[in-house]
N, C-alpha and C positions, 0 to 999 in steps of 0.2 A: 559619785565618781569624780576623781581629780582630772581637771581639764588640762590637756597638753598645751604648753606654751607655744604660741605661734612665733616662729623665728622669721624676722623680716629679712629680705634679700640684702646681700652685702652691698654697702655703699662704695666699696673699693673694688677696683678691677684686680684680676690676677696679675702677678708679677713673675715673668719667666715661666709661666705655666703653673704657678703655685698660688693657692688660695690664701687670702689674708687670714690672720688668726681672729677668731671670734671669742669674746669673753662675755659671759652673762654675769651680771652683778647679783650676788645672792640676796634672797629676800630678807634674811636676818643678818644684822651686823651693826657695828657702832661707828662705821666710817662716816665722816662728814662730807668728804669729797671723793670723786672717782680716783683722783691721784692717790689718796691714802690707801684705798683698797688695792690698786695696782702695785704700789710699792711693796705692800705686805705680801701680795700673792705671787708676783712675777719676778721682781728684780732683786739681784744681790746687792745692788746699790741704788739709792734713790735717784742718783744722778742720771741713771739710764732712762728712767721714766721721765724725769724733768727735761732731758734733751729731746725726747720724742714729743712731749707736750709743747715745748717751745717751737719745734719745727712743724707743728700741726699734723703729726703723723698718726695720732689716735683720734678716731671719729665716732660719732653716734650714728644711729640708724638713718638719720636724714643727711648724713655726710658732713655735719658741722664738726669742726675740730673741738676736742675736749681741751679745756684750759685747766691750769692749776687750781682754779676756784670752782670748777663745775661741780654742782651739788650731786651727791650720791643719790641715785634713784633705784631702789630695789627692783630686781626683775628685768631691768633693761639691758641692752647689749652695747658693747663697743667693739670696734675693729681696728686692726693695725697689721702692718707687715713686719715680721721679724727680720732682722738683718741676716741674710743667709750665711751659713758657714762657708769657709774656704773649702771647696771640693775639688778633688782630683778628677778630671774628665775621664770617663770610661770610654776608651777608644774603639768601641765595637758598636755597629749599628743595631738598632731595633727594627726587625723586619715585620711589616704588616702582611699577614697572610690572608686576611679577609676583612672586608669592611662593607657595611650597608647602613641604612638609616637608623638602625637600632644598636648595633654592636660593632666592635673592632676586636679582632683577634691578633695578638702580636706574638712573635717568636723572640723571646727575651734572651740576650746573651748572659753569660756568667758575669758576676761582679757588679751588676747594677740592681738597685732596689726597685721593687714594684711601685711603691708609693712613698711620698715624702715622710720621713721619720728620722728623728735624731739628727745625726750629722749628714744624712743623705736627703737632700731637698730638691735642688734643681737637677741633679744627676740621678734622676729616677725615670722609670719607663713612663709613668703617668705624665710627669711634667714635660718630658720630651715629646710625647705624642700630642699633648695639647698644643705645643708650639708648632710642631711639624705639620700636623693635620689641620690646625686652625679650629679645633673643637674645644673651647674652654670648659664646656660642661661635661667633658669626658670623665668617667669615674670607673674605679676598679670593682669588678664583681667578686674577686678573690685575690689572693696574693701567692707569689712564690718567694722563697728565701732569696736573699741577695746573691748567694753563691750558686744557686740552682738556675739552670738555663731551661728554656722551653716555652710552652704555650700559656698565655695569660688572656683572660677575657675581660674586656672593658665595655662599658655601656655608654651610649651617646646621649640618651635622654634621662635626666635625673629622676623623672617620675616613673621610669621603668626599671630603675636600678634594683629596687627591692625584689622584683619578680625574678631577676637573674641571680641575685644573691641567694634567694630561696632555693634555687636549684642545687647549690653547693650545700646549703644547710640541710636540705632534705635528702641529700645523697642521690640526686637524680642525674648527676654528671658522671659519665664513664671516663676515668682517668687512667692512663698508663704511663709509667716512668721507665726509664732505662738507666742502668748504672753499670760502671766498671769497677770491679773489686777483685780481691784474690779468689782463686779457685780452691775450694775445699772438697776433695773427693769424698770425704766421710759425711759431708752435709747432705742430708736426705731432702731432695727437692723434687717436685714443688711442695710447698707447705704454706699453711696459713699461720701467721704469728699474731697472738693476742696478748696484750699486756696493758698495764696502767702506766701512762706517761705523765709526769708532773714537770712543769716548767716554772721555776721561780723568777719573779720579776727581778731584773738586775743581774741574774746569773746566766752566763753564756750558754751552758749546756743543759738540756733536759735530761731527765733520768727516769728509769723504771722504778716503780714503787709497788708495794703490796696493795691489793684491792681489786675491785671490779674492773675488768678491762675497759678502757676507753679508746684503745687504738688497735686497729685490725689491718693487717697487710698480707697480701698474697705474694709470695716470693717464688719466682720461676727461673730456671737456668735456660738461657737462650743458646749460648755456645761458650766453649772454653778452649784456650790455647796458651801455651807457654806460661802456665802458672796463674793466668788471669782468666776472668770470666765476664761475660756480658749477661746481666740479669734483667729480667722483666719484672717490674714491681707494680702491683695493683693495690693502692690504698683504698680501704673501704671506709675509713674515717679520716679526719684531717687535723690531728694533733701536731703541735709545733715539732719540727724535726723528726717526725714519726718514722719515715723510711730510713733516715740516717741512724736513728737509735736502734731500730730493729735489725738492720744489717750488721751493725757493730755487735749487737747482742748475739747474733748467730756466728760471730767470729770472722766475718768477712766485711770489715769496714770499707766504705766507699773510698776510692782513691782520691786524695786531695782534701780529705775532710780534716779541718783544723780543730774539731771539737770531739770527735769520737774515733777511737775509744779514749784518747788522751787530749785534753785541752791544750792546744799550742797557739790558739788564736786570741783575739780576732785577726783576720787577715788585714794587714796595714793598707791604708788607702794608697793606690798607685801600684800595688804589688799584684800583677796580673799573671804571675807564674802558676803553673800547675793548678788549673781550675778544678773545683770539685766535679767529679765525674758522675753527675746526676742530671738527668734531662727529663723534663715533662714532655713526653713524646706524643701522646694522643689525648685529644679532648673531644668527647662526643656528648651531645645532648639534644633534646627537642626544645626548640625556641619557645619560651612561654608566651611570647607576644605574637609571633607569626605562625607558630605551629610547625615550622620547617625543621626537619631533622638535619643537624649539623654534624660533620665528622672532619676534624682537622688533625693534621700530622705535622710535627716539626720537621724541618729540613736540615736541622743541625746534626753534627756527628760528635761523638765523644772522642777527643784526641788521644786519650790513653789507649783506646782500642784501635783506632785507624792509623795512628802514628805514635806509638808509645815513646820512642826516643825523643821526639819533638816535645811531647808533653812533659817528660822527665827533665828536659833541658830548660827552656825558658817558658813554655806553656802559653805563649802570647796569642797563638792563633785561635780564632773562634769559628 
């Protein structure tokens, strides 16, 4: 049996709630120095790595700076902080709806990513909560799309994170979403939609393809008026953009969706008009650590339903 490599703790602290990058040096390779490997693996220009080495910004497990001449040591780790991208601040608060010694449940606004990724790093729910709550070990048990609002579960203790993540993996969390979309009188609801959804890396939109279903959603009509409807959505699986794809396939795409049925996005940074009218409304589960039964409900409203003219105008309210 192959032994799992022990990862030493980071010698660098978080920066603005964001963890440093950790790089493991491969066991096989012809690099003579750490610099040679990092230049080949990470940087478009050698000067980027050389500047970081000169400034002592890349360190080994014991916190010592890597120098241009540091010998390559297969299987070891180095750490550094990437220069964060310029980010447009998301001007809406992240509401904490519950907190104990094990978990934090946040009510996420539209337009902010759950965890650092790509061009969204410090302007994420995770980084914000780490800073605001003073809990550097906080981690996400699952994610919501950047454009989706609603409830997200975070864990306080790293050693317990796997137990909470397993709830989502094993479908032991009851999730309900709410959406505003066109009303279609001919659409027979409630119904359960089953399809196979495929998301290609680097492609904005997911798509339905032939094959064994991997995405299952229950779609219900809550109420309708003036050509619009409020829908109750219950995903039984967790494929990327699943609810958005299924609603679009039914001919009732969610209002404000820049990808379905036609790709018009991504939404530019700083454009907070007409948010996607999708909300993770309910989160219920039995706590795997305490055994307590939790039931949380988002206090947010979908603007296209409560004040459609405001949503169709600037859409800035959250």
